[in-house]
N, C-alpha and C positions, 0 to 999 in steps of 0.2 A: 579582652574578648577577641578571639581570632576572627579573621575575615571568613565569610562564607565561601564554600567550595563552589567554583563556577563549573556547572555541568551542562554539556550538550546532550540532549535526549532526542533521538530520531529513530525511525523504524520504517519497515515496509518500503524499501527502495524498489523492489520488484523490477530490477534491471532485466530487460528482455521483452517487455511489453512492446510489440512492434506494430500493432494495428494502427492504421491511419498515418503511416509514415513511409517514406521511400528510403532506399539504401543510399548512403553517401559513399561515393566511389573512393574518396581519399582515406576515410577511416574504416570503411567496411562495416559500418554500423547503421542501423535504421535511424532516421531522423527522430523517431520517438525515443529510441534508446538514448540518443544524444540529449534529449530533453531531460531524462531522468538523471543523467550524469551532470548536466549543467546545474540542476537543483542541488545536487550534492556539492558541487564546486562552490556555488553561491553560499551554501550553508557553512562550508569549511572557511571561506573568507570571513564570514561573520564571526565564527568561533575564534579565528586567529586574531581579528581586530579586538574582540572582547576579552582576549587572554584566557582561554579555556583552561581548566584544570583537569577535567575528566570527561571522557566521551563515552556515552552509553548508546549502543545500537541495539534496539529491542527486537531484532529478528526479521527474517525474510529479505535476504539480499537480492535474490533473483526471482524471476517469474517461474522458472523451471527448476526442477530438481537436478537437471543435467544441463547446466548453462553452457552456452557457446564459449570457447576458450578466449575469444576476443573480448567478450563481455566480462569474463573472469579477470582478465588482465586489467581492463578499465577500472573495475571495482577495486582490485588490489592496489592500483596506483593511488587511489583516493584513500584507502585504508592506511596506506603507508604515510600519506601526508598527515592524516589525523593523528597517527601514532607519534609522529614527530612533534606534534603540538602538545600531546597529553596522553596519559594512560588511557587505553581504549578497550572497552568491553564489547565483544561481538557475541550476541546471544543467538542460539539456534531457533529458527522459526519453522513452521510446518512446511513452507516451500523450500527450506534448506535441507530437509531430511530426505534420504533415499527411500525408495519403496522397500528395499531389502535392508533390514536393520544391521546386517553385517557389513554393509558398504559405508563409505565415508560420507559425511554431509558436505555441503558446499563450502563450509568454513573450517573444516578439519585441518586443512593445509596449514593454517596459521598456527594451530596447536602442534602439528607434526614438525614444522620447521622452527618452532619456538621463536617466532618473530618478536623482536624486542618491543616492549611496551604494549603488547597486545595480549589480552586474555580471551581466548576462544572458549566461551562458556558452554560446554557440552552437556553438563549435568547439574543437578541441584547442589549448589556449592556456595560457600561463603568465603570471601577474601577481604583482607585489610590492604587497601591500596594507598600508596603514598603519593601525594600531589604537592605542588609547590606552595599550596596554601594549607597544607596539613593532611592528615590521614582521613580516610573515609572507609566505612564498612559497606561492602557491596554484596548483596545476595542475588544469585542467579537462578531463575526458574524457567528453563527452556520449555519449548512446546511439549506438553505431556503426551507421550506415546502410549496409546491405549494398550498395546500388547505388553509393554514393559510393566505398566501399572497393574495389569491383570495378573502378571506373574507374581505380584506381591500379595495377592488375595486368593482365597479359595472361591472360585466363581462357579464351581460345579453345582448344577441344580438351581442356579439363580436365574430369574427372568431377566430380560433385557433391562427393564426398569430398575431391578435390584442391582444388576451389574453397574449401571450408570451411577447409582447412589454409592456403591462401594468405591468406584473410581474417584468420585468427587470427595469422598471421605479420605481416601489415601492421599490425594493431592492436597487437601486441606491440612493433613498432618505434616506433609513435607514442608508446606509454607510456614506452619506454626513452628516447626523445628528450626527453620532458617531464622525466624524472628527470635527464637530462644538463643540460638548461637550468637546472633548479632548483639543481643543484650549482654551475653556473657563476655564477648570479646571486646566490646566498646567500653570506654569510660563515660563519664557524665557529659563530656563536651564533644565526643566524636560523633559526627553525623552518620546516619545509616540510610542506605538506599536499596530498594528491592527492584529488580527488573524482571519482567516476565512476558511471555508470549502465549496468550490464550484469550478466550472470551470470558469476560467477567459478568456476573449477575448485574443486571440493570443497564448494561451498555447498549447503546443504540447502534444497530448494524447499518452498514451501507450496502451498496450493490456488490461488495467483495464477497458476500456470502455465496453468491452464485458461482464463484471461481475457486471456492475453498477446496483444499485437498483433504479428503477424509472427514470423519465425523468429529465434532468438537466435544471436549469435556469442559463444562462450564465451571467456573470458580466462584464460590460464594463471595460476595463483597466484603463480608466481615473478616474473611481470611486475609484480605488485602488491607483493609482499613484498620490496621493494627498500629497503635501509637508507638510501638517499638521501632517503627520506621519513620523517617522524616520525609520521604518522597517515594512513590511507587511509579516506576517508568514502564509503561506497557506498550506492547506492539500487538499486531494481529488485526485489529479493527481499524479501518482506514479513516473513519470519521473522528476528528479531534473532539475530545470531551474529558471533563473532569468529573469522576463519579462521586466525589465527596465534596462537591462545590459548596454546599450549604452546611457543612459540618465542621465544628470547631474541635471535636473530640477525635479527629482522625487526620492522618497525613493526606496530602493531595494524591489521589489515585488517578493517574492521567494517561489517556491514550493520546499520543502526539499526532496520530494520523499519518497518512502517507504524504510524501513530498510532491507527488504529481497526481493528476486526475487519471484514474484508470480507464473509465468509460463514461458514457453520457449519464449514467446513474449518479455520478458525482459532479455533474455540471454546475450545480449551485454551491458546492462545498468549498470552503477555503482550505488550503493545504499549507503545510509547513512543518516546523519542528518546535521543540520547547527549549527555553533557556532557563536554567535553574540556578538559584543561589541557595545552596544547601547548607543548613546549619541545624544543630540539634535543637529541636523544639521551635524553630523560627525560620522555616524555609519559605522563600519567595520564588515565584516562577512566572514566566510569561510565555505566551504563544507567539512565535515569529512567523508571519505569513511568507510563503515562498512565491516565486514568480511562475507558478504553475501555468501551463499552457491553457488558454481559455477554450472551452467548448460552447458552441452556440447552436441551439435548435430554433430555427425560424419557422413559425407556424403561420401560414397565410391562408385566409378563407377567400377563395376566388370564385365561389359558386355563383354569385350574382353579378360577376364582372364580365363585360363584353370584351375586355382586354386583360386576360389573366396574366399574361407575361408582364405587362406594365405594372400591374398591381404587385406582383412578386418582386420585380426590379425595384419598385419604390420601398418595399420592405427591406431590401438589402441595404439601402442607404441609411437605415436607422439601426443597423445591427452591430456596429463596432466589431468588424470582422477581421481586421488586420492581424495576421499571425494566429488566428483561431482555427480549430477543427470544427467544421460547420456541416450541419445537415438541414435540409429543408423538408417540411411536411406541408403539402398543399391540399386543400379541400376543393374539390371540383365537381362540376356536373359533366355528363358526357359531352355536351356541346362546348363547354369551356375547356375541357381537356383537349379537344380537337384543335383549339386555337392556341394552345400553349407551345411556346418555342423553348424547349428545354436547352437547346444549344446556346441560346442567348443567356439563359440563367447561368450556365456553366462558365461562359466567358466573363460574365459580370462578376461571378464569385472569384475567378482568377484575378480579375482586375482589382478587386477589393483587397487583394493580398492575403487570402486565406491560406493557411498552412496545408490543409487537406480538405477535400470535399468528401464528406462521409456518405453522402447519398441524397437523392431527391425522391422523396416518397410522395405518392399521389393517392389520396383518399377520394375515390369517385363515388358520388351519391348513387344509390340503387346498386350497391355491390362494391366491395373494396377491391381496388385493383392497384397493384404496384408494378410499374413498368421497369423493364431492364434499363431504360434510358438509351444509351448508345448501342450500336450493333453488338449482339452477343459475341460475334467473332473476335471483337477487339478486347474482350474481357478475359482476365486470367481465371484459372479454376477457382481461386479463393474469392475473387470478385463475383463470379457467377453464384457461388455458394452463398455469399452475403446477400445478393439480390433474392435468392430463393428464400432465405430466412425472412427477408422483408415481406415477400409475398405471403408467406405463411404466418405473418404477424408475430414472429418470435420476439419475446421481450428483449429490449436493447442489451441489458446486462448479460442475459443468457446467450444472446447472439454472439457477443464478444468472446465469451468463454468457449463456445463451440468453435468459433473461428480460430482461436488460439490452438485448440486441440488439432483442428484440421491443418493448421500451419506446421505443427510438429510432424504430422503424418506425411505431408508433402515433402518436408525436409528429409525425413527418414527414407522416403522412396527415392530421393535424388542422391542420397549419400553413396 
């Protein structure tokens, strides 16, 4: 009996998420971008030590469809290192796709240059890949582009609901065809892996839905839980989960999740990648937690305190804040708000070694009021916009999505 194929499965790198980080003068990268790159580096070190046979990246390399060249270079350096370890599959995710279908995706360059040991999976396709522990059949299902799928059906006269049903049917047929091809191409002992980037029926969404580009086409779980596959490596949803956890009649259908926390909506989620020992009919796998940067929300009720600053400072001592992105949410009465020394809180947060102060919000009884904090003259346009969203009580995840868009607009104006 041959050894299982050792597979690294990761997804949703989203390099370019820069909120809550400062630019490093030496690298030219945001501290948050460096966080994402460090997670990839740590993952590569793990794969190297564990003697990886196959690397599967299930889509969304960058936050933007038009990534910064410095970020592209940083990602390419890491892809090159992965390809030196093992054959590497790069799947196209929705954040990798251009708005104009005629333009190239962010990973097309690997296909164009025919980079050794890299398969840039741009279409629904099946390949037999050779690894040092044997061959493996890999099916690729990149993010389903609505316009392309509609071109394969007659949508005239159909309602929106009927169009959605047709799109799901066409996508299901494509996945079934990949499974059929895998069965035809493989022998009884060759393991088969499907990788896809889309939302699957029954998956639990995280806050990433608020920053999603375009409308999703959902994939029925039974189209993925096909015993002709031995493992289904998914990307797109940032929360790690196994959709067939309690089923013995289906392969593991697994979202590995993202390597880093995108926003405060993911504060309590663990992050990481999957390590798979792939074999026909007997695949084992485990989730490996990454060292994702902590996010901490400190909620302190100071309404009945004669010294709200002291109470808030005491809460800081219990927060495990070193290296974390931190925000404070204080409940106050008008009289206790007048006694609050915000400057002392900021200094204490800095002294606690926080990576970034995301904000100090104040919920004042008899009307919600969120102050700007320090003088508005000292705030950047993006910081002012962020405070405005806090005042308007915009949901945290949506706030981050809007700030990202605003950041792109500011960059464009300065270019």
